Each structure stands twice: as structure tokens, then as C-alpha cells.
N, C-alpha and C positions, 0 to 999 in steps of 0.2 A: 426351515426358512432357507431360501437359496441366496446366492451371492447378489443377484439382481434385486431381490426384495430387500436385502440388507442395504444396498446402495440407495434405493429410493427412501428407505427409512431414515438414513443419515441425511439425505437431502431435505426431507420434511423437518427433521430436527434442526437443520441449519436455519430454516425460516422461523420455526416456533421459538427458538432460543433468543431471537433478536429482541422481541418485547420483554422477555424474561430478563435478559441482560440489562435492559434499560431500567426495569423496576427494581432489580436487586443491586444495581451498580457493579455487577460482576462482568468482566470483559467476556465477550461472546466466544473468543477462541478458548478461554479457560473453561467456560461452560461446556463447549463441545468436547474438549479433552476429557473432562469429568464424565460426560455422558458416554463417550467411547469406552472409558475404563469400566463404567457400570455395565455396559452392554457386553464387554469382554468376559465378564464372570457369569453371565446368564448361560445355562447349559444349551438351550435351544438356539442360541445365536451362533452361526457358523464362524469358524476362523476365516479371517479375511485373506484372500488369495490375489495378490497383485504382482505383476512383473515389476521389480524395482527399476528396471531401465525405462519404464513408461511413466514413473511418478514425476521425475523432473521435467520432461518435455510436455507433459499434459497439465501439470499444476502450476509450475513456476512462470511460464511465459505470460498467461493472462493476468496473474496477480502482479507481477513486476510491471507489466505494461499499464495496468490500471493505476498503479502508483505513479509511474513516470509521466502519464498524460496529465496528471494534476500538477506536475512540477514545472519548472522553468529553467531553461539553459542559463539564463542570466543569473539565477540564484546559485547554480552550481559553480559558475565562473567566479562569482563574488565570494564564495565560501569554499574555494578549492583547498585551502589549508585544513579546514575542519574535515573535509572528505578524505584527504590524504592521511590525516592523523587517525581518523576513526575507521575508515573503510579499508585502508591498505595497511598502514603501520600497525594498528592494533590487532588486525587479523594475523599478520605475520608474527608479531610478538606472542600472541596467545597460542598460535600453532606451535611455535618453537618451545615455549615453556611447558605446554601440555605434553609435547613429545618427549621432552627431557624427563618430566615427572613420571610418565607412563613407562618409559624405557628403564628408569631406575627401579620401578616396582616390579616389572617383568623383563629382566635382562635378556631372556631368551627371545623376546620379540624383536625382529629387525627394526632398526631406527626408521626405515621408510614406512613401516606399518604404524609406528608410533606417530610419525608425521601425518599420516592419513587420518588417524584419530584426532590429532590436534586441529587439522584443517576442517573436519566435518563438524566439530563442536565450537569452532571459533566464530562463525557469523551469526549475529543476532537476526531474528526473523523480522523483516520490515512490516509484514501484515499484522503479526501479533503485537509488535511494539506500538504501531500506530493505533490499532484497535484499543489496546489498553490505555494508551495516552488519551485517546478521545473520550473513553468512558470515565476517566477521572478528571477531565477538564484541564489538561495541561495547556500552557500558553502556546500559541501557534508557532512561535520560533523554536520551541523545544520539539514539537511535532515535526517541524521541517528538518531539524537536525537528524531526528530518528529516521525520517524518510530518506534523506540523502545518504545516511550511513547504510541503511538497509538495501538501497539500490545497488551500491557498489561493493559491499563486503562479500556478497555471494559470489561476485565475479572473482575476487582474489582467492577466496577459500576454495572454490570449485577447481580453479586452475592448479593450485597447490595440491589439492586432493588427487586430481587426475595424474599429475606427475608422480606423486608418491605411490599410488596404486600401481601405476605402470612399472615403477622401479621394483616393487615387490613381485609382481606377476612375471616380469621378464627376467628379473635378476640382474639387470644392467641399469646403471644410473650414471649420468655425467652432468656435472654442474653447468658447464658452458652450454650443453645441449638443452638443459632444463630452462636456463635463462633465455636462450634463443627462442624456444617454444613459447615461453611466457610472453615475450614481446610480439612474436608473430601472431599469437592467439589474439592479443589485444588489437593489433593492426587489422587483421582479418575481420574481427567483430565490428570495429568501427566502420570499416568499408561496407560491410553487409548491412549494418543498421542504417547508414546514410542512404545507401542505394535503395533499399526497400522502403524507407520513409519517403524518398523522392518519388518512387514509383507509385506508392499508395496515394500521395498527394495528386499526382497526375491523373490516375485512374478515377479517384473520387471526384475530380473536376468534371469528368465525363458522365457521371451519374447524377440524375436529377432527384431521385427518390432517396430521402434520408435513411430509410431502412436498408437500402442497397449499400449506401455508403458505410453504415455501421457494420453490416455483414462483412464488407471488405476489411474494415478495421479489425474485426475479430480474427481474420485469417492471418493478418500481418505478424503478430507476435510469434505465432507458431511457425510461420515461414522463416522469420528471422532466426529463431532459435535453431530450427532444423538445418537450414542452409549453412549457418556459421559452424555448427558442429560437424557437418559433412566435410567441410574443407579445413578442419583442424583449427577452428576459431572458438571463441568463447560465446556460447549461445546466449547466456544471461546478459553479457555486455552488449551483444547485438540487439537484444530486446530493449535494453535501457536506452541505447543510442537512438534506436528507431522511435521509441516513445517520446524522448526529449525533442527529437527533430520535428515530429508531428505536433507536439505541444506548442513549440515556438512558431509553427507555421499553421496555425489553426484555420478553420474554415472562415469564409468571408463573414464580415460583421452582420450581413443581412441573412445569413444562413441559419435562421432561428430553428428550423425544423431539425437540422442535423444535430445541433447542440442539445435540444430537448430529448430527442430519441437516444443519442449517444450517451448522454449523462445518465438517463434512467437505465439503459442497457448495461453499462459498465457497473453501476451500483448493484444490479441483480447478479451479475457475474461474480463480483467480489463476495457478496453474501453467500452464494451457493458454493463456490470453490473453497472459500475460506472455511466454511462449516464442514465440508467434506474432508478437507485436508486435516483439520485438527481433530475431527471425529475419528479419522483413520489412525491418528497417533495413539489414541487410547485403545482402539481395537487391535492394533498391531502388537501392543505390549504382551497380550496373551500368547501370540505366536512366538515372540522373542523369548519369553520365559520357557516355552516348550522346547525351543531349539537349544537353549542354554542348559536346560535340565536342572537337576538338583544342585548343581554347582554354583547357582546364582548367589547363594548366601556368601560364598567366599569372595565374590567380586564386589560386594558392597563397599568394602574399605577402599578398593581401587577407585570406584565410582565417586566416593566422598572426596578423595584427594583431587581427582580431576575437576569436580564441581568447585572445590575451594580455589583451585588455580584459575579456572575460568572466571569466577566471580571476582576474586581479589585482584587479578591482573587488570581487569577492566577499571576498577576503582583507582588502582595505583597509576594506571596510564592516564585516566581522564583528568585527574586533579592537576598535574603539571601541563597537560595538553591544553586545558581550559585557560591556564595562566599564560601560556605561550600565545594562544590565539588572542587573548585579551591584549597582551603587550603589542602584538603585531597588527591589531585591528586598525584599519585605515578609513573606515566609513560606516554608514548606517547599515549597509547590507550584511557586514560581518559583525553581528551584534555580540558583544562579550556576554558570557554567561556566569552568573554568580555561583558560589560554592554550593548553595542549596540546590540550584538547578542542575549542577554537575552531579550531585548525589542522586537526584531523580533520574538523570540520564544513565547513571551507573546501574541503578536498580531496574531500569527499563530494558536491560539487555537480555531479553528472553529468546531462547532458541526454539525452532519450530520445524517448518516443512522441509527446508533445505537440509537440515541436520538429519532428520529421519530418512529422507530420500537417499542421501549419500551413504548413510549407515547401511541401509538395506541393499544398496547397490554394490557393496564390497563383494568382490568375487569369492566364490566358494573355493576355487583352486587356482594354482599358478599355472604357467605354461608347461611346467614339468610334471603336472598332475598331482603335486603336493597340495594339501589343504592350505588355504590362506592363513598365515600364522596369526593366531590370536583373534580370529574373526568373531567368534562368539563373545569374547570379552569386549571387543571394540563395539559391537552392536549393543550389548547390554549397557555399557557405560554411556554410550550416546543417548539411549533412551532415558537413563537416569538424569542426565544433564537437562534434557528437554523437559521432563516432568518436574524437576526441581525448579527450573527457571520459570516455567509456565504456572505451576500451582503455588509455589512458595512466593516467588517474586511477584507474579501476576496478582495474586490475591492480597498481598500485603502492600502493593503499591499505592492504593487509595489512602491507606492509613499513613504511609510515609509522606505523601503529598500534603495531606491535612496537617500532619505534625510539623512539617517544615514551613507551613503557611504559604504554599505556592498555589496560585489560582490562575485562571485563564484571562484575568483582567478583561472581563466581558464589556465593562464600560468603555475601555479603550477600543476594543474591537468594534463595538456598536458605533462609536464615534468615527472610526475609520470607514465603516460601511456607509454611514450617512454622508461623509465627505466625498466618497466615490459617487454616490447618487447626486450630490450637489454639483460635482464637476460634470456629470453626464447631462444634468438639466441645463447647466450654463452653456454647454456645447450645443444643446438643442436651440437655445435662444440665439446663440451666435449664428447658427446655420439659418435660422428664421430671418435674421437681419440680412444675411446674404441673399436669400431667396426673395425677400421683399425688394431689394435693390435690383436684382437681376430680372425678375419676372413681373415687377409692378403688381404685386398681389393686392386684392381688394382690402381696404382698410379694415372692414368688419372682420374678415377672415384672419388678418394678422393680429388684430386685437384679441380675438377669441383664442388663438393659439398661444399668444404671449401670456394671456391670463392663465391658461392651463399650466404653462411652464412655471410661472410665478407661484401658482398654487402648490406645485411640487416643491419648489424651493422653500416656501413658507412652512410646509409640513415637515421637511427634512431638517432644516437648520434655521429656525426663526431667529436665533441669536446672531446670525450673520448680517441681519438687516441693521440699518442705522437706527439710532435711538428713537427718532421721531416716527420711524416706520414700524417700531416694535409692536405697538398696540394693534396696528392694522394687520401685521403679520400674524399675531395671535388670533385675531378674529378670522383671518383667512384659514388658519389651521383648523379652527372649530368648524368652519363652513365646509372645508374639504373633508374633514372626518365624517361629518353628517352626510355629505354627498356620497362618500365612499360606502357608508352603511346602507344608504338607500339603493345605490347601484348593486351592492351585493344581494340585497333582497330581490331586486329585479332579475338579476342573473340566476339566482336560486329558483325563482318561479319559472324562468325560461328552461332551466335544466330539467325541472320536474315535468314540464310539458313535453319536452323532447323525449325523455325516458318513457313517458306514457305512450307516446306515438310509436316508440320502438316495438311495443308488443302488439300493435294492431296488424291484422292481416293485410298483406300486400305492401307493407313497408319494407324498404331496403335497409337492413340493419347497419350495413357498412356506411351508408349515407348518413344515417342517424348518428353513428359514432364520430364521423367527421365533424358534424355540426356541434356535437357535445364536446369534442376536443377544443374547438374554437371558443366555445363558451368557458371551458375550463381555463384556457390561456388568458382570456379576458379577466377572469376572476383573480388570476395570480399577478396581474399587472400592478406596478407601483404607481 
């Protein structure tokens, strides 16, 4: 089997493991990692051969951008304390303590190399954490905290890692110079992210076809990452800023096609790239073990200590950080988190793509031609941290969530969703009243449209009606439900007929697909 065949096999597994993950309750990143490990021990499966310098720019930009486009700049502003505590302070603390522990174990290793190890194992993976959180049904606010942490912790860790590696390779390090580079890297990244976000928004406005707009959207995270890195900025931060900029300046409310196409497209991208990334983690382990050789047994103790530091520091930091955040909370946006939820956040700190990519990207030699000090040990420990957090924490997280009695409070989520639909329907009624006054619409048309809106209101929230109207509202709900069932039967018959026409000679299949898409959209309307 060649490298290309192996790549397509991993892509296929990325799709196949999705329904398997839903049925088993096992997070898909964990499944893909286990699959990669299993494939790594099969003799006829070749060792994976990837340029480490290509992993970060090819994998991280689309994954980070996909998470950022679901977020909101308002949320990050409202929860800036949580982001600083988790994504910046915790990464710095973890990096420092891991470096101290590793340097104490291997005194011959330069402190800068120890810092590089600390930096590459410090950032929890946002994709793995959110995928695991979603599979166990965590409340949305916890998922939001994990997303915000994941978006920004890679930025801090990668900048620290780059400075540490440069210090080892060049043999020269200056604290003022490092701090200046840190600040300039952030400023450059923010400027690049905003500039490319603005340019994307302008260009997208000139394109009428949703597929062209989404294609442009795909290029933006890669462009942001590459451009920022070329001018000494943080590529990951540039992607985050660009994604948040575009998320808060979404397409026009009437641009339904763009949202439908874009949403489906980015879901596919996340499925495929996530699967490939975590499958490669398992496959790369065989290569790492070969590089380390028979000495890997002697490194297990070092790996165990680093894992203990990584896991315990997160817990020790999160408990007081949650208390501080609760004490300083000023509103509903910054929601305090209970100790049970804090424990779940602690155990959700799984490492993944960024850690593996940074470990593999550690240079082989310094500028003086000497081997990079402790490289094999650093790479081996990094993989041990990733495997422990993914397999042990990832597989035990559902048990922990159930044990602590944390659920997604679906009833509250459904109520909030119904209220959003209620507000939308009321806005439609208000606009109808304006149009009636402005355009003097026929009474029959106004009454018909008003009745439709009230049908939606009755179906969504019958309890919102006055007591004397409750019985009528319930009757309307039953009528609307029956009407909806009949409409679905009619639409299903229409779809079957259109699909039958598609196979007839002389029929334009593209035209048939357009009609079928319109019927599908009608079937999905509220």
C-alpha cells in the first residue's frame, strides 16, 4: 500500500467512524486515534511520511477557522477573564512547570529545550475537546468555554514554542527581545486577520453564487495563516481574528443560499480534517518508536511525570480560577461555573493536533550542526501526553459526566430555541402590520398571512397565549400539526416524481437537482 492509498483509507475511516461514534458514545477523535494505532501495527501498512512543517499550516487553519466562525466576538469580550485565565495564564503556568520538571529529570537538557516541551504539551486541543464534549452532552456554556480556550491557547503555546526552539537552535536568547517579538507577533496577527476578513467580506459581496463565496471562504484561513507567518506574526491568531471578524459580519439576512452551502461545507471539512489529523496521531506513533529505538522504555518514567504535571496543574489552576471568575462575574454573559463543571472542564483538557505537529516540527540539528538536545525524548513524551489525554481522559469523560450528574439541560435549550422562533414569528407579524399600513394590502391577503404567523406562534409556545385563548391555541396546534403532516406527504410525493424524471432520457440532471433542492428546503421549513 502506498502513501496515497493510506491517505484515502484514513479519509474513508473519518466518515465511517462518525455513525460508529454516535452508536457507541465514543468520541470520534478517540476512535480515529485508536484506529491509527491499530493500523500502525499492521505490517503491510506503510510508515506515514509527512513534512512536519506542513502539518500546522495545512491542518490547523481550517479547523480553527471552523470553530471561530461558530463563535461571537461579543462572547469573547464578555468572557475575557476566562479566556485570559485559561488560554494565556494556564498555558504559561503549565509550560513553566513542565519545563522545570523536565529539566530536573534531565539536567543535561538546556532549559530552552525544556520550555519547548512545556509549550507543545500545554495547549488542549479545541477540536478534540469540543467533539468529546458534544458526544457526552455537556451544557452549551461548558462547550463555549472549551471553544474559547481552544481558540486562543494554541496562539500562546506556539509563540512560546517558537521562541524556545529559536533559542536552542541559535544558542542566543534575550528576554526583552522575546517579549518584544511576542507583542509584535500578536499585533501583526490581529492586523492581518482584520485586513483579510474585511477583504473577504468585500469580495464575497461581489460574488452572487454561494458556492463561489464558500470557495473564497476556504482560502481565507490559509491566506491569513501564511501571510501572518511570513511577516513574523502568529498564524493561528490571525486565523482566529479573521474568523471572528467574519462571524460578526455575517452575510445578509436574506442570503439563505450562502448560509446553507457554507454550513454544510464546513461541517464536511471538519469531519474529514479532524479524522485525518487524529488518525495520523496513531499512525505516527510507530514512526516515533522507531526513531527512539529500544530506549523508549527508559523514557516512560519521564513521560509519566510530565503527564502528571500537565493534568494536575490544570486542576489546581481551574479551581481557584473558577472561584475568581465567579466572584468577579458582572452579568449573565459571564456565567459562573460550579465545582462539578470545573472538574469536567479539567478532565476535558485533551491534547491533540497542535501538540503532535509541534513535536514533529522540532528541528533535528542546531545552527552549529549539533543534534537538537533531547529531541527523541521530547517527541516521545509529547506523544505519551497526547495518547493519555485522548484515550484515558477521552474514554472516561462520559463516566465522569454521569457520575457528577451534569447534563446538557435539553429542556432549557429547547425552551430557548422555541423562544427564538417565537421572537422571529412576532417580528414577522410586526412587519406585516407595517406593510399593511404602507401598501394597503388586501384584507384577505393580510388575514391569511396573519393566520399563518399565529399558527407558528401557537405551535411553538401555546403557553404564551392568554387563558381564554389557550383552548383555541391548542386546537390550532393540532390543526397545524396535521397540516404539516399532509404537507410533508405532498412534498415527499413531489420529490419521488422529480427523482423519477431525473432518470429519463433528455432530462437535464442539474435542473432536476435544483428543483429537488427547493423541495428539500421547503421540507425543512418551520
